[in-house]
C-alpha positions as CSV (number, residue, x, y, z in Angstrom):
1,X,0.0,0.0,0.0
2,X,1.3,3.4,-0.9
3,X,2.1,5.7,2.1
4,X,-0.1,8.7,2.4
5,X,1.4,12.0,3.3
6,X,0.2,13.9,6.4
7,X,-1.3,16.8,4.6
8,X,-3.6,14.9,2.3
9,X,-5.4,12.4,4.6
10,X,-8.9,13.1,5.7
11,X,-8.5,12.0,9.3
12,X,-5.3,11.9,11.3
13,X,-4.3,8.8,13.3
14,X,-4.8,9.1,17.0
15,X,-3.9,7.1,20.1
16,X,-6.6,5.8,22.4
17,X,-8.3,8.6,24.3
18,X,-7.3,11.3,21.9
19,X,-10.0,12.6,19.7
20,X,-8.9,13.3,16.2
21,X,-11.5,16.1,16.0
22,X,-9.6,18.1,18.7
23,X,-8.1,21.5,17.8
24,X,-4.4,21.1,16.9
25,X,-3.3,22.4,20.4
26,X,-5.7,20.0,22.2
27,X,-4.6,17.1,20.1
28,X,-0.9,17.9,20.6
29,X,-1.5,18.1,24.3
30,X,-3.4,14.8,24.3
31,X,-0.7,13.1,22.3
32,X,2.0,14.3,24.6
33,X,0.1,13.1,27.7
34,X,-0.5,9.7,26.0
35,X,3.2,9.3,25.3
36,X,4.3,10.5,28.7
37,X,1.8,8.0,30.4
38,X,3.0,5.2,28.1
39,X,6.6,5.8,29.0
40,X,6.2,6.3,32.7
41,X,4.8,2.8,32.9
42,X,8.4,1.6,32.1
43,X,10.7,3.8,34.2
44,X,13.7,1.7,33.3
45,X,13.2,2.2,29.6
46,X,12.6,6.0,30.1
47,X,15.8,6.3,32.2
48,X,17.8,4.2,29.7
49,X,16.6,6.2,26.7
50,X,17.3,9.5,28.4
51,X,20.8,8.4,29.4
52,X,21.7,7.2,25.9
53,X,20.0,9.7,23.7
54,X,19.4,12.8,25.8
55,X,16.1,14.6,26.5
56,X,14.6,14.5,23.0
57,X,14.3,12.0,20.2
58,X,13.7,13.2,16.7
59,X,11.4,10.5,15.3
60,X,9.1,9.5,12.5
61,X,5.9,8.1,13.9
62,X,4.1,5.7,11.6
63,X,0.6,4.2,12.1
64,X,-0.4,1.5,9.6
65,X,-3.9,0.9,8.4
66,X,-4.5,-1.6,11.2
67,X,-3.5,0.9,13.9
68,X,-0.1,-0.7,14.6
69,X,2.4,2.0,15.5
70,X,6.2,2.2,15.2
71,X,9.0,4.8,15.4
72,X,12.0,5.3,13.1
73,X,14.8,7.6,13.9
74,X,15.2,10.7,11.8
75,X,18.4,11.9,13.4
76,X,20.4,9.0,14.7
77,X,22.1,6.1,12.9
78,X,21.6,2.9,14.8
79,X,23.7,0.6,12.5
80,X,26.7,0.7,14.7
81,X,25.0,1.4,18.0
82,X,24.0,-1.9,19.6
83,X,22.8,-0.3,22.9
84,X,20.8,2.3,21.0
85,X,19.3,-0.3,18.7
86,X,18.1,-2.4,21.7
87,X,16.6,0.6,23.4
88,X,14.9,1.6,20.3
89,X,13.5,-1.9,19.9
90,X,12.2,-1.7,23.4
91,X,10.5,1.6,22.7
92,X,8.8,0.2,19.6
93,X,7.6,-2.8,21.6
94,X,6.2,-0.5,24.2
95,X,4.4,1.8,21.6
96,X,3.4,-1.2,19.4
97,X,1.4,-2.8,22.3
98,X,-1.2,-0.1,22.0
99,X,-3.5,0.0,19.0
100,X,-4.2,3.4,17.6
101,X,-7.0,4.7,15.4
102,X,-5.5,4.7,11.9
103,X,-5.6,7.7,9.5
104,X,-8.3,7.7,6.9
105,X,-8.5,8.8,3.3
106,X,-11.9,8.7,1.7
107,X,-13.2,6.5,4.4
108,X,-10.4,3.9,4.0
109,X,-7.8,3.2,6.7
110,X,-4.4,4.2,5.4
111,X,-0.8,4.1,6.6
112,X,0.5,7.5,7.6
113,X,3.7,8.9,9.0
114,X,4.6,12.2,10.5
115,X,7.6,13.7,12.3
116,X,7.4,13.6,16.1
117,X,9.7,14.9,18.8
118,X,9.5,12.6,21.8
119,X,10.5,14.5,24.9
120,X,11.9,12.2,27.6
121,X,10.7,13.7,30.9
122,X,10.4,12.0,34.3
């Protein structure tokens, strides 16, 4: 399936509890709260990510047509970073456990991706 760009889908993907009809500021706040809650459930992962990568991860967040979510790095090469690769895999396992509402184009669920800065706060 061809990937749909963020600016042409009819309905954005959203995590559970976030209404895709929110205003941009409300949705952004809801998404931040969702991610913070998700990460605080695994304090060890949060501490390890922060120690290895710093306070912010520059990511590409993808949600497929089935609501399965994953991250890819936009700013860090993990090919030669074994520890970073393992941490990133743990992060994807954590985010992938929660099914999102997929994006829609003309009433059809579609894969969508968008840049996302994940702030690692305690």
